[in-house]
MIDRENMAR-863748 format. One line per 2 residues: their letters; for each residue x, y, z of N, C-alpha, C, O. Coordinates in Angstrom, 2 decimals. Layout:
<kezas>
a> X/Y/Z/X/Y/Z/X/Y/Z/X/Y/Z ~ ...
</kezas>
This chain:
<kezas>
xx> 231.00/-32.82/229.55/229.60/-31.44/229.57/230.27/-30.60/229.41/230.26/-29.97/228.36 ~ 231.26/-30.27/230.65/231.94/-28.75/230.50/232.54/-28.25/229.68/232.49/-27.07/229.35
xx> 233.39/-29.38/229.08/234.23/-28.81/227.66/233.40/-28.77/226.41/233.92/-28.72/225.29 ~ 232.01/-28.78/226.64/231.53/-28.03/225.40/230.37/-26.57/225.68/229.56/-26.05/224.92
xx> 230.72/-26.28/227.04/229.75/-25.43/227.90/229.36/-24.27/227.37/228.25/-23.74/227.38 ~ 230.88/-23.73/226.70/230.59/-22.20/225.82/229.76/-22.55/224.71/228.93/-21.70/224.39
xx> 229.78/-23.42/224.16/228.97/-23.65/223.00/227.39/-24.15/223.20/226.56/-23.81/222.36 ~ 227.01/-25.01/224.40/225.70/-25.34/224.56/225.81/-23.88/225.41/226.77/-24.40/225.97
xx> 225.74/-22.78/225.92/225.09/-21.88/226.19/224.59/-21.33/225.15/223.48/-20.81/225.05 ~ 225.49/-21.46/224.29/224.64/-20.22/222.99/224.24/-20.97/221.56/224.29/-20.55/220.41
xx> 223.89/-22.04/221.99/223.04/-22.92/220.66/222.44/-23.57/221.49/221.24/-23.34/221.58 ~ 223.11/-24.72/222.47/221.45/-26.07/222.76/220.84/-25.43/223.73/219.63/-25.33/223.52
xx> 221.28/-24.84/224.96/220.75/-24.70/226.40/219.53/-23.16/226.14/218.38/-23.06/226.57 ~ 220.25/-22.22/225.36/219.05/-21.37/224.98/218.19/-21.38/223.78/217.44/-20.48/223.43
xx> 218.49/-23.09/222.85/217.17/-23.54/221.80/218.24/-22.30/221.08/217.67/-21.29/220.65 ~ 219.33/-22.35/221.00/219.64/-21.79/220.00/219.08/-20.24/219.61/218.17/-19.91/218.85
xx> 219.84/-19.58/220.31/219.51/-17.69/220.29/219.35/-17.37/218.69/218.36/-16.66/218.56 ~ 219.98/-17.64/217.41/219.92/-17.50/216.27/219.72/-18.62/215.72/220.01/-19.56/216.47
xx> 219.32/-18.93/214.65/218.40/-20.00/213.77/219.93/-20.65/213.35/219.92/-21.77/212.84 ~ 221.33/-19.90/213.57/222.04/-20.91/213.16/223.31/-21.15/214.24/223.31/-20.70/215.38
xx> 224.19/-21.79/213.78/225.06/-22.34/214.75/226.38/-21.70/214.76/226.23/-20.61/214.22 ~ 228.02/-21.92/215.26/228.57/-20.75/215.18/229.34/-20.58/213.71/229.85/-19.55/213.28
xx> 229.26/-22.27/212.86/229.35/-22.01/211.59/228.66/-22.00/210.63/229.01/-22.52/209.58 ~ 227.51/-21.37/210.79/226.90/-21.00/210.30/225.45/-21.86/209.74/224.64/-21.47/208.90
xx> 225.45/-22.81/210.32/224.70/-24.38/209.62/223.30/-23.73/210.34/223.29/-23.53/211.56 ~ 222.15/-23.43/209.52/221.21/-23.22/209.86/220.22/-24.39/210.06/220.22/-25.26/209.19
xx> 219.24/-24.54/211.26/218.46/-25.66/211.87/217.24/-25.65/211.84/216.99/-24.53/212.28 ~ 215.84/-26.35/211.51/214.58/-25.94/212.01/213.68/-27.18/211.83/214.20/-28.21/211.41
xx> 212.54/-27.15/212.09/211.31/-28.04/212.31/211.04/-28.54/210.89/210.03/-29.24/210.95 ~ 211.32/-28.49/210.12/210.64/-28.73/209.01/211.66/-28.78/207.63/212.80/-28.36/207.82
xx> 211.33/-29.27/206.27/212.22/-29.40/205.36/213.00/-29.74/205.47/213.12/-30.51/206.43 ~ 214.56/-29.40/204.34/216.37/-30.23/204.40/216.43/-29.84/205.68/217.18/-30.73/206.09
xx> 216.12/-28.96/206.93/216.77/-28.52/207.73/216.05/-29.07/209.18/216.15/-28.59/210.31 ~ 215.19/-30.38/208.68/214.28/-31.14/210.13/215.22/-31.52/210.93/216.45/-31.37/210.89
xx> 214.42/-32.11/211.75/215.23/-33.00/213.06/215.82/-34.19/212.29/216.92/-34.48/212.76 ~ 215.48/-34.92/211.31/216.11/-36.06/210.29/217.05/-35.96/209.82/217.68/-36.91/209.38
xx> 217.57/-34.22/209.78/218.34/-34.01/208.41/219.79/-33.39/209.90/220.99/-33.19/209.71 ~ 219.09/-33.27/211.07/220.41/-31.80/211.81/221.52/-32.92/212.13/222.20/-32.60/213.10
xx> 221.78/-33.79/211.71/223.51/-34.58/211.58/223.82/-34.18/210.83/224.84/-33.52/211.03 ~ 223.33/-34.19/209.47/224.43/-34.25/208.92/224.19/-32.76/208.38/224.43/-32.62/207.18
xx> 223.76/-31.62/209.10/223.94/-30.43/208.54/225.43/-29.73/208.75/225.79/-28.90/207.91 ~ 226.29/-30.06/209.90/227.61/-29.92/210.16/228.25/-30.79/211.32/227.64/-31.42/212.19
xx> 229.55/-30.70/211.14/230.08/-32.17/212.02/229.85/-31.53/213.79/230.10/-32.18/214.80 ~ 229.39/-30.29/213.73/229.24/-30.31/214.94/227.70/-30.93/216.02/227.29/-31.08/217.17
xx> 227.45/-31.04/214.89/225.48/-31.80/214.92/225.46/-32.89/215.08/224.26/-33.18/215.14 ~ 226.26/-34.06/215.23/227.13/-35.44/214.84/226.27/-35.98/215.98/225.58/-36.95/215.64
xx> 226.18/-35.74/216.75/225.41/-36.25/218.00/223.72/-36.54/218.20/223.16/-37.34/218.95 ~ 223.22/-35.69/217.34/221.66/-35.60/216.86/221.97/-36.99/215.73/221.07/-37.81/215.91
xx> 222.66/-37.33/214.98/222.44/-38.55/214.30/223.14/-39.93/214.58/223.03/-40.99/213.97 ~ 224.20/-39.48/216.17/224.92/-40.49/216.17/224.76/-41.32/217.73/224.86/-42.52/217.96
xx> 224.45/-39.98/218.82/223.98/-40.16/219.91/222.79/-41.40/220.30/221.67/-41.51/219.80 ~ 223.56/-42.49/221.58/222.66/-43.47/221.58/221.55/-43.66/223.03/220.84/-44.49/223.60
xx> 221.95/-42.36/223.08/220.81/-41.28/224.49/220.47/-40.14/224.73/220.85/-39.37/225.61 ~ 219.25/-39.95/223.36/218.88/-39.00/222.83/217.25/-39.05/223.42/216.47/-39.98/223.63
xx> 217.13/-37.15/223.62/215.84/-36.88/224.07/215.63/-36.16/223.21/216.46/-35.43/222.69 ~ 214.05/-36.29/222.81/212.95/-36.89/223.37/212.95/-38.32/223.50/213.71/-38.96/222.78
xx> 212.08/-39.00/224.44/211.42/-40.20/224.61/210.53/-40.33/224.69/209.87/-39.34/225.02 ~ 209.51/-42.15/224.38/208.78/-42.25/224.87/208.55/-42.52/226.40/209.66/-43.05/226.54
xx> 208.14/-42.58/227.36/208.23/-42.85/228.67/207.15/-44.43/229.17/206.06/-44.25/229.70 ~ 207.50/-45.39/228.99/206.63/-46.31/229.14/206.68/-46.68/230.78/207.69/-47.10/231.34
xx> 205.57/-46.48/231.33/205.43/-46.27/232.84/205.22/-47.95/233.38/205.35/-48.09/234.59 ~ 204.89/-49.26/232.54/204.73/-50.14/232.74/206.09/-51.06/233.27/206.18/-51.81/234.24
xx> 207.25/-50.62/232.06/208.81/-51.14/232.13/209.38/-50.08/232.83/210.53/-50.28/233.25 ~ 208.95/-49.19/233.02/210.15/-47.92/234.08/210.76/-49.14/235.04/210.72/-50.36/234.93
xx> 211.21/-48.41/235.82/212.35/-48.93/236.76/211.70/-48.90/237.90/211.00/-48.03/237.37 ~ 210.89/-49.08/239.75/210.64/-48.55/240.33/211.88/-48.42/241.20/212.76/-49.27/241.32
xx> 211.82/-47.28/241.76/213.02/-46.69/242.46/212.95/-45.88/243.28/212.11/-45.06/242.93 ~ 213.47/-45.58/244.43/213.34/-44.52/245.85/214.12/-43.46/245.06/215.34/-43.36/245.18
xx> 213.16/-42.41/244.00/213.64/-41.02/243.69/213.35/-40.00/244.74/212.21/-39.64/245.06 ~ 214.36/-39.60/245.20/214.70/-38.10/246.28/213.88/-37.07/245.60/214.15/-36.50/244.54
xx> 212.64/-36.87/246.50/211.84/-34.99/246.23/212.71/-34.22/245.65/213.74/-33.87/246.22 ~ 212.38/-33.84/244.35/213.03/-32.47/243.99/213.08/-31.12/245.09/212.00/-30.72/245.52
xx> 214.35/-30.43/245.53/213.70/-29.02/245.82/213.82/-27.95/245.01/214.72/-27.26/244.53 ~ 212.84/-28.00/245.00/212.48/-26.51/243.75/212.81/-24.95/245.14/212.32/-24.81/246.26
xx> 213.68/-24.18/244.46/213.93/-22.79/245.16/213.62/-21.66/244.10/214.65/-21.12/243.70 ~ 212.83/-21.33/243.72/212.44/-20.52/242.83/212.33/-19.50/243.03/211.20/-19.06/242.82
xx> 213.40/-18.54/243.55/212.91/-16.78/243.94/212.97/-15.70/243.20/212.28/-14.68/243.23 ~ 214.02/-16.07/242.41/214.56/-14.83/240.99/213.13/-14.47/240.28/212.24/-15.31/240.30
xx> 212.99/-13.56/239.84/212.40/-12.93/238.70/212.74/-13.18/237.65/213.91/-13.57/237.70 ~ 212.14/-13.17/236.07/212.47/-13.06/235.01/212.63/-11.80/234.49/212.09/-10.78/234.92
xx> 213.43/-11.89/233.53/213.72/-10.57/233.02/213.71/-10.39/231.12/214.22/-9.37/230.65 ~ 213.28/-11.15/230.43/213.03/-11.17/229.02/212.41/-12.53/228.94/212.60/-13.58/229.55
xx> 211.58/-12.16/227.95/210.98/-13.54/226.92/211.27/-12.92/225.52/211.10/-11.85/224.94 ~ 211.88/-14.30/225.25/212.66/-14.17/224.04/212.24/-15.24/222.55/212.30/-16.47/222.58
xx> 211.89/-14.56/221.52/211.67/-15.40/220.95/212.99/-15.52/219.60/213.48/-14.61/218.93 ~ 213.21/-16.77/219.58/214.68/-16.98/219.27/214.19/-18.37/217.48/214.73/-19.30/216.87
xx> 213.16/-17.75/217.44/212.70/-19.05/216.10/212.48/-19.96/216.38/211.44/-20.32/215.84 ~ 212.91/-20.73/217.03/212.47/-21.62/217.33/211.94/-22.66/218.77/212.06/-23.87/218.98
xx> 211.12/-21.14/219.84/210.28/-21.29/220.59/210.54/-20.04/220.97/211.38/-19.19/220.66 ~ 209.32/-20.10/221.97/209.65/-18.44/222.97/210.15/-18.78/224.19/209.60/-19.72/224.77
xx> 211.23/-18.13/224.79/212.44/-18.71/226.41/211.99/-17.28/227.04/211.87/-16.13/226.63 ~ 211.78/-18.07/228.44/212.39/-16.70/229.21/213.39/-16.75/229.80/213.83/-17.90/229.92
xx> 214.03/-15.88/230.31/215.09/-15.66/230.81/215.06/-15.35/232.17/214.29/-14.47/232.54 ~ 215.85/-16.01/233.07/215.54/-15.75/234.44/216.74/-15.23/235.12/217.86/-15.59/234.76
xx> 216.59/-14.48/235.99/217.56/-13.89/236.47/218.69/-14.53/237.89/218.04/-15.05/238.80 ~ 219.33/-14.53/237.98/219.99/-15.51/239.21/219.45/-15.22/240.42/219.24/-14.17/241.01
xx> 219.22/-16.65/240.73/218.87/-16.85/242.55/217.84/-17.74/242.63/217.13/-17.75/243.64 ~ 217.59/-18.71/241.42/216.96/-19.54/241.34/217.27/-21.10/241.55/218.22/-21.18/240.77
xx> 217.16/-22.00/241.91/217.53/-22.70/241.60/217.22/-24.22/242.15/216.41/-24.15/243.08 ~ 217.59/-25.50/241.89/216.83/-27.14/242.43/218.15/-27.70/243.30/219.28/-27.27/243.50
xx> 217.44/-28.82/243.67/218.29/-29.78/244.59/218.00/-30.50/244.20/216.78/-30.62/244.07 ~ 218.96/-31.64/243.67/218.62/-32.78/243.70/219.63/-33.69/243.50/220.46/-33.50/242.61
xx> 219.69/-34.88/244.39/220.83/-35.82/244.64/221.73/-35.40/245.87/222.55/-36.04/246.51 ~ 221.26/-34.02/245.96/222.69/-33.54/246.82/223.43/-32.37/245.73/224.52/-31.83/245.97
xx> 222.71/-32.15/244.67/223.46/-31.27/243.54/222.84/-29.76/243.39/221.73/-29.94/242.88 ~ 222.98/-28.72/243.54/222.21/-27.99/243.22/222.56/-27.49/241.90/223.75/-27.35/241.62
xx> 221.58/-27.19/241.00/221.47/-26.83/239.97/220.67/-25.08/239.45/219.45/-24.95/239.53 ~ 221.37/-24.18/239.05/221.14/-22.41/239.06/219.92/-23.24/237.42/220.09/-24.03/236.50
xx> 218.87/-22.43/237.92/217.46/-22.24/236.80/217.79/-21.42/235.77/217.81/-20.29/236.24 ~ 218.04/-21.39/234.64/218.90/-20.05/233.45/217.46/-19.73/232.70/216.98/-18.61/232.57
xx> 216.88/-20.96/232.26/215.15/-20.25/231.38/214.94/-21.53/231.36/215.56/-22.55/231.63 ~ 213.51/-21.15/230.81/212.42/-21.96/230.75/211.75/-21.41/229.30/211.50/-20.22/229.12
xx> 211.42/-22.75/228.00/210.94/-22.65/227.32/209.70/-23.81/226.93/209.42/-24.67/227.77 ~ 209.13/-23.76/225.83/208.15/-24.01/225.78/208.27/-25.24/224.00/209.11/-25.01/223.14
xx> 207.36/-26.26/223.90/207.50/-26.99/222.60/205.66/-27.88/222.69/205.04/-28.62/223.45 ~ 205.49/-27.17/221.36/203.79/-27.45/220.75/203.79/-28.19/219.47/203.90/-27.68/218.35
xx> 203.61/-29.97/219.87/202.87/-30.40/220.77/204.35/-31.15/221.53/205.49/-31.01/221.07 ~ 203.99/-31.99/222.80/205.07/-32.34/223.51/206.35/-33.15/222.73/206.30/-33.65/221.61
xx> 207.32/-33.13/223.54/208.70/-33.71/222.83/208.50/-34.88/223.32/208.14/-35.82/222.62 ~ 208.76/-34.95/224.79/208.23/-36.31/225.11/207.24/-36.83/225.34/206.31/-36.02/225.22
xx> 206.86/-38.00/225.67/205.42/-38.55/225.87/205.48/-39.42/226.47/206.38/-40.25/226.43 ~ 204.28/-39.45/227.38/204.11/-40.82/228.24/203.58/-42.12/227.56/203.12/-41.96/226.43
xx> 203.57/-43.49/228.11/202.21/-44.24/227.00/202.36/-43.92/226.20/201.41/-44.69/226.09 ~ 202.67/-43.40/225.04/202.52/-42.61/223.69/201.73/-41.75/223.68/201.09/-41.62/222.63
xx> 201.51/-41.04/224.57/200.33/-40.02/224.96/200.83/-38.79/224.71/201.43/-38.36/225.69 ~ 200.82/-37.61/223.23/201.52/-36.81/223.31/200.71/-35.48/224.17/199.48/-35.49/224.09
xx> 201.21/-34.64/224.79/200.77/-33.24/225.80/200.75/-32.09/224.43/201.49/-32.12/223.45 ~ 199.90/-31.36/224.66/199.53/-29.65/223.83/200.62/-29.41/223.63/201.28/-29.52/222.60
xx> 201.05/-28.84/225.23/202.41/-28.21/225.29/203.70/-28.62/226.17/203.48/-28.61/227.38 ~ 204.39/-28.81/225.96/205.61/-29.32/226.72/206.38/-28.23/227.06/206.92/-27.65/226.12
xx> 206.62/-27.62/228.62/208.21/-26.77/228.98/208.92/-27.48/229.75/208.55/-28.27/230.62 ~ 210.50/-27.06/229.28/211.64/-27.39/229.90/212.18/-26.47/230.69/212.55/-25.52/229.99
xx> 212.40/-26.31/231.79/213.12/-25.40/233.05/214.66/-26.18/232.58/214.87/-27.35/232.29 ~ 215.34/-25.31/232.62/216.97/-25.54/232.16/217.96/-25.13/232.96/218.48/-24.01/232.92
xx> 218.36/-26.35/233.97/219.30/-25.70/235.21/220.90/-26.13/234.72/221.25/-27.11/234.07 ~ 221.61/-25.14/235.22/223.47/-26.03/235.05/223.64/-25.61/236.54/223.14/-24.77/237.29
xx> 224.74/-26.78/236.66/225.39/-26.60/237.96/226.65/-25.72/238.23/226.79/-24.79/237.43 ~ 227.36/-25.82/238.99/228.71/-25.08/238.79/229.67/-25.73/237.92/230.61/-25.06/237.49
xx> 229.54/-27.03/237.60/230.57/-27.67/236.85/230.49/-27.59/234.95/231.25/-27.96/234.06 ~ 229.12/-26.88/234.99/228.30/-27.09/233.58/227.47/-27.97/233.15/226.93/-27.76/232.06
xx> 227.19/-29.03/233.81/226.36/-30.23/234.02/225.03/-29.47/233.86/224.90/-28.43/234.51 ~ 224.00/-29.91/233.02/222.73/-29.43/232.71/221.59/-30.93/233.45/221.60/-32.16/233.37
xx> 220.83/-29.98/234.06/219.23/-30.99/234.41/218.36/-29.69/233.87/218.56/-28.48/233.83 ~ 217.00/-30.79/233.40/216.14/-30.47/232.43/214.95/-31.05/233.07/214.76/-32.26/232.97
xx> 213.78/-29.96/234.04/212.42/-30.50/234.45/211.61/-29.84/233.63/211.41/-28.66/233.34 ~ 211.06/-31.19/233.25/209.79/-31.40/231.57/208.37/-31.38/232.59/207.97/-32.26/233.34
xx> 207.86/-30.20/232.33/206.71/-30.25/232.43/205.43/-30.21/231.15/205.41/-29.51/230.13 ~ 204.27/-31.37/231.72/203.77/-31.36/230.27/201.97/-30.51/230.80/201.66/-30.41/231.99
xx> 201.27/-30.12/229.94/200.30/-29.49/229.93/199.28/-30.15/229.17/199.49/-30.96/228.27 ~ 198.22/-29.78/229.55/196.76/-30.65/229.08/195.85/-29.88/229.09/196.10/-29.03/229.94
xx> 194.70/-29.65/228.50/193.70/-28.93/227.87/192.90/-28.89/229.21/192.66/-29.85/229.94 ~ 192.58/-27.75/229.35/191.59/-27.64/230.88/191.40/-25.78/230.80/191.14/-25.20/229.75
xx> 191.55/-25.27/231.79/191.03/-23.59/232.15/192.37/-22.56/231.49/193.52/-22.97/231.62 ~ 192.14/-21.46/230.91/193.61/-21.32/230.89/194.34/-21.06/232.27/193.89/-21.17/233.41
xx> 195.57/-20.68/231.85/196.61/-20.95/232.86/197.01/-19.59/233.00/197.43/-18.89/232.08 ~ 196.85/-19.20/234.41/197.17/-17.50/234.57/198.64/-17.56/234.46/199.04/-16.49/234.00
xx> 199.64/-18.40/234.71/200.91/-17.86/234.92/201.44/-17.50/233.17/202.34/-16.73/232.84 ~ 200.71/-18.20/232.41/201.59/-18.52/231.30/200.67/-17.23/230.31/201.00/-16.96/229.15
xx> 199.32/-16.46/231.15/198.64/-15.59/229.89/199.72/-14.54/230.26/200.05/-13.65/229.47 ~ 200.16/-14.68/231.28/201.57/-13.09/231.53/202.72/-13.78/230.72/203.74/-13.16/231.02
xx> 202.95/-14.54/230.04/203.79/-14.23/229.38/203.15/-14.14/227.86/203.62/-13.44/226.96 ~ 201.94/-15.01/227.77/201.94/-15.22/226.17/201.07/-13.73/225.40/200.85/-13.51/224.21
xx> 200.63/-12.69/226.94/200.12/-11.27/226.48/201.42/-10.58/225.76/201.01/-9.72/224.99 ~ 202.83/-10.66/225.74/203.64/-9.87/225.79/204.89/-10.79/224.88/205.99/-10.36/224.54
xx> 204.32/-12.14/224.64/205.72/-12.73/223.65/205.91/-12.45/222.95/204.85/-12.01/222.50 ~ 207.08/-12.21/221.87/207.52/-11.55/220.85/206.40/-12.84/219.41/206.15/-14.02/219.67
xx> 206.00/-12.17/218.13/205.49/-13.16/217.31/206.27/-12.97/216.23/205.88/-13.56/215.22 ~ 207.39/-12.25/216.11/208.83/-12.56/215.29/209.63/-12.73/216.20/209.25/-12.84/217.37
xx> 211.30/-12.79/215.73/212.24/-12.97/216.44/212.35/-11.77/216.84/212.17/-10.73/216.20 ~ 212.88/-12.01/218.72/212.87/-10.60/219.20/212.74/-11.15/220.62/212.61/-12.30/221.05
xx> 212.84/-9.71/221.35/212.93/-9.96/222.77/212.12/-9.23/223.42/211.89/-8.28/222.67 ~ 211.39/-9.06/224.62/210.11/-8.04/224.92/211.22/-8.18/226.71/212.03/-9.08/226.92
xx> 210.86/-6.96/227.76/211.00/-7.10/228.37/210.12/-8.14/229.19/209.30/-8.67/228.43 ~ 210.02/-8.66/230.67/209.05/-9.61/231.05/209.50/-9.51/232.75/210.62/-9.78/233.19
xx> 208.74/-9.21/233.27/208.50/-9.42/234.87/207.62/-10.28/235.32/206.42/-10.06/235.50 ~ 208.32/-11.45/235.56/207.11/-12.36/236.48/207.87/-12.80/237.57/209.08/-12.83/237.36
xx> 207.44/-13.18/238.77/208.19/-13.18/239.84/208.48/-14.48/240.62/207.57/-15.28/240.41 ~ 209.56/-15.08/241.58/209.64/-16.37/241.21/208.36/-17.40/241.75/208.43/-18.62/241.59
xx> 207.28/-16.77/242.36/206.02/-17.19/243.09/205.56/-18.07/241.57/205.17/-19.19/241.27 ~ 205.89/-16.80/240.89/204.80/-17.15/239.30/205.58/-18.50/238.99/204.97/-19.54/239.23
xx> 206.86/-18.57/238.47/207.43/-19.46/237.91/207.06/-20.46/239.33/206.95/-19.40/239.94 ~ 206.95/-20.88/239.76/206.96/-21.44/241.01/205.88/-22.55/240.61/205.91/-23.76/240.41
xx> 204.71/-21.34/240.57/203.51/-22.05/240.55/202.73/-22.39/239.52/201.52/-22.61/239.60 ~ 203.78/-22.48/237.97/203.56/-23.19/236.99/203.73/-24.82/237.51/202.73/-25.37/237.06
xx> 204.21/-25.41/237.95/204.44/-26.20/238.65/203.33/-27.09/239.51/202.78/-26.50/240.44 ~ 203.02/-28.29/239.28/202.29/-28.91/240.05/202.47/-29.05/241.48/203.48/-28.86/242.16
xx> 200.82/-29.56/241.94/201.40/-30.08/243.63/202.29/-31.01/243.79/203.24/-30.90/244.56 ~ 202.02/-32.12/243.01/202.20/-33.40/243.20/203.87/-33.46/242.09/203.86/-33.87/240.93
xx> 204.62/-33.18/242.51/206.04/-33.38/241.81/206.62/-34.32/241.90/207.81/-34.01/241.87 ~ 206.49/-35.45/242.02/206.92/-37.21/241.49/206.92/-36.84/239.63/206.21/-36.43/238.71
xx> 208.39/-37.39/239.98/208.31/-37.49/238.65/209.57/-38.82/237.15/210.58/-39.30/237.66 ~ 209.48/-38.94/236.61/210.47/-40.15/236.23/211.95/-39.17/235.72/212.00/-37.96/235.47
xx> 212.95/-40.11/235.70/214.47/-39.73/235.79/215.09/-40.33/235.09/215.02/-41.54/235.32 ~ 216.12/-39.88/233.77/216.18/-40.29/232.96/217.77/-40.10/232.56/218.24/-39.69/233.62
xx> 218.73/-40.17/231.72/219.82/-39.89/231.40/219.38/-39.39/229.78/218.82/-40.17/229.00 ~ 219.75/-37.94/229.42/219.44/-37.94/227.96/220.02/-37.01/226.89/221.18/-37.31/226.63
xx> 219.58/-36.06/226.26/220.60/-35.01/225.95/219.77/-33.82/225.64/218.55/-33.96/225.78 ~ 220.31/-32.42/225.18/219.34/-31.47/224.72/218.61/-31.99/223.79/219.02/-33.01/223.24
xx> 217.58/-31.52/223.48/216.61/-31.85/221.93/216.32/-31.05/221.74/215.14/-30.74/221.87 ~ 217.81/-29.74/221.03/217.84/-29.64/219.98/219.72/-29.26/219.54/220.58/-29.07/220.40
xx> 219.91/-29.26/218.29/221.49/-29.25/217.83/221.97/-28.15/218.77/221.49/-27.06/219.07 ~ 223.25/-28.92/219.17/224.55/-30.00/219.07/223.56/-31.23/219.09/223.63/-32.16/218.30
xx> 222.44/-31.10/220.28/222.16/-32.98/220.80/222.95/-33.42/221.86/222.70/-34.53/222.33 ~ 224.05/-32.62/222.42/224.68/-32.87/223.03/224.24/-33.89/224.39/223.12/-33.67/224.84
xx> 224.92/-34.81/224.94/224.18/-35.94/225.50/225.24/-35.64/227.50/226.31/-35.17/227.91 ~ 224.17/-36.21/227.96/225.01/-36.30/229.36/223.92/-35.26/230.26/224.15/-35.04/231.44
xx> 222.77/-34.69/229.59/221.53/-34.18/230.12/221.06/-35.02/231.47/221.25/-36.20/231.17 ~ 220.66/-34.97/232.49/219.46/-34.98/233.34/218.45/-34.81/232.89/218.21/-33.63/232.65
xx> 217.66/-35.54/232.64/216.18/-34.97/232.87/215.05/-35.77/234.06/215.41/-36.81/234.63 ~ 213.80/-35.19/234.30/213.24/-35.29/235.24/211.85/-34.92/234.48/211.58/-33.73/234.64
xx> 211.02/-35.53/233.80/210.28/-35.58/233.61/208.48/-35.92/234.88/207.96/-36.96/235.27 ~ 208.09/-34.42/235.11/207.26/-34.48/236.47/205.89/-35.24/235.78/205.62/-35.05/234.59
xx> 205.17/-35.98/236.52/204.28/-36.95/236.55/203.09/-36.27/235.94/202.47/-36.63/234.94 ~ 202.80/-35.00/236.86/201.37/-34.67/236.88/201.73/-33.45/235.77/202.75/-32.79/235.57
xx> 200.40/-33.48/235.14/200.12/-32.51/234.13/199.53/-31.11/234.84/199.11/-31.14/235.99 ~ 199.54/-29.78/233.98/199.02/-28.56/234.51/197.90/-28.14/233.15/197.70/-28.79/232.13
xx> 197.55/-27.35/233.40/196.20/-27.17/232.81/196.65/-26.03/231.89/197.56/-25.28/232.26 ~ 195.78/-25.79/230.20/196.22/-24.71/229.32/195.05/-24.79/228.27/194.48/-25.72/227.69
xx> 194.97/-23.88/228.27/193.24/-23.54/227.28/193.79/-23.88/225.99/194.99/-23.78/225.77 ~ 192.87/-24.32/225.04/193.50/-24.56/223.55/193.57/-23.21/223.13/194.43/-22.90/222.30
xx> 192.85/-22.42/223.55/193.27/-20.92/223.09/194.90/-20.55/222.88/195.61/-20.29/221.91 ~ 195.09/-20.67/224.35/196.48/-20.56/224.27/197.90/-21.61/223.60/199.08/-21.34/223.42
xx> 197.24/-22.64/223.41/198.05/-23.49/222.72/198.39/-22.72/221.26/199.41/-22.31/220.70 ~ 196.94/-22.76/220.98/196.74/-22.51/219.35/197.29/-20.90/218.75/197.23/-20.40/217.63
xx> 197.87/-20.35/220.16/198.13/-18.76/219.94/199.78/-19.05/219.81/200.38/-18.56/218.85 ~ 200.32/-19.66/220.56/201.66/-19.97/220.90/202.27/-21.00/218.78/203.20/-21.09/217.97
xx> 200.94/-21.41/219.05/201.47/-22.48/217.40/201.76/-21.74/216.44/202.77/-21.85/215.74 ~ 200.44/-20.51/216.28/199.98/-19.65/215.09/201.73/-18.96/215.32/202.49/-19.09/214.36
xx> 202.12/-18.45/216.24/203.52/-17.41/216.73/204.78/-18.39/216.01/205.44/-17.82/215.14 ~ 205.04/-19.48/216.25/205.88/-20.60/215.67/205.66/-21.00/214.42/206.63/-21.41/213.78
xx> 204.37/-20.97/213.81/204.10/-21.32/212.58/204.26/-22.83/211.84/204.31/-23.21/210.67 ~ 204.30/-23.54/213.27/204.69/-25.05/212.74/205.23/-25.65/213.97/206.10/-25.01/214.56
xx> 204.80/-26.91/214.51/205.44/-27.64/215.17/206.64/-27.68/215.30/207.42/-27.96/214.39 ~ 207.09/-27.26/217.03/208.37/-27.35/217.70/209.44/-28.17/218.18/210.58/-27.83/218.50
xx> 208.66/-29.82/218.20/209.03/-30.76/219.17/210.10/-31.78/218.12/209.97/-32.47/217.11 ~ 210.84/-31.51/218.75/211.62/-33.51/217.93/210.69/-34.24/218.28/209.91/-34.22/219.23
xx> 210.98/-35.41/216.74/210.41/-36.57/217.79/211.37/-37.35/218.56/212.56/-37.09/218.73 ~ 210.46/-38.74/219.18/210.72/-39.50/220.38/211.97/-40.22/219.60/212.02/-40.39/218.38
xx> 213.06/-40.64/220.61/214.68/-40.95/219.78/214.20/-42.24/220.63/213.26/-42.25/221.42 ~ 215.09/-43.36/220.30/214.79/-45.09/220.79/215.21/-44.70/222.25/215.73/-43.61/222.46
xx> 214.97/-45.57/223.21/215.72/-45.65/224.53/216.88/-46.48/224.35/217.74/-46.34/225.21 ~ 217.10/-47.33/223.41/218.30/-48.21/223.59/218.65/-48.60/225.16/217.82/-48.16/225.95
xx> 219.24/-49.00/225.48/219.64/-49.49/226.87/219.63/-48.77/228.16/220.36/-48.83/229.15 ~ 218.72/-48.16/227.89/218.80/-46.92/229.65/217.42/-47.54/230.37/216.38/-48.18/230.18
xx> 218.26/-46.82/231.37/216.62/-47.06/232.03/216.08/-46.17/232.72/216.75/-45.35/233.34 ~ 214.74/-46.18/232.72/214.28/-45.29/232.92/213.78/-45.36/234.18/213.20/-46.44/234.33
xx> 213.75/-44.56/235.30/213.18/-44.55/236.82/211.97/-43.95/236.90/211.77/-42.97/236.20 ~ 210.89/-44.47/237.83/209.94/-44.10/238.15/209.92/-43.87/239.80/208.90/-43.45/240.35
</kezas>
């Protein structure tokens, strides 16, 4: 993963700040540049077609392997500095200082972004919204914490983001606190664990995935506002699990 680090930061980790890769390959969620075509758009995206450990997946809880998973230690202190509409999602960029520790490794929080409907599913259930909290360790390895949202009352933290998120490609200043970001997470932080990939081109593998078991609430109006801005679903279809082991 380290050798791909510069490219991941500009194209995959940030969910493509522009709608093109370094060689001009446009990708999208519909038409001739939709997920089923990503692997054919440019050689740089070959893992989208050839990879064997791709994300998202459908997590079957009955067949997931019961394991003693250490708690994730969340240390979210830093505020955000901006929200970016990059044409593929709404992304909140984070100032330095927030991190998590899992399995003895520290991963710095870089950004989080959203997909509607969810990319990962649980027992075939799709959720109206999924957030991905993207982290990097000092070697450039990626860890993603996935958070599901289900319909209920309006989400107060999301409302702070939704109230100013750009309705077209661009960015706006956004100041939400580390406590706000931490408060997006459920009290119960148990999770499913698997090895996977980026869910956007170049679909690089070697990404550690932690899918929180407990969803949090979001209103239908909030989901509809996000969907209206995106103009189309922005979720990659689930991928084969193949020989991977899902831990619970």
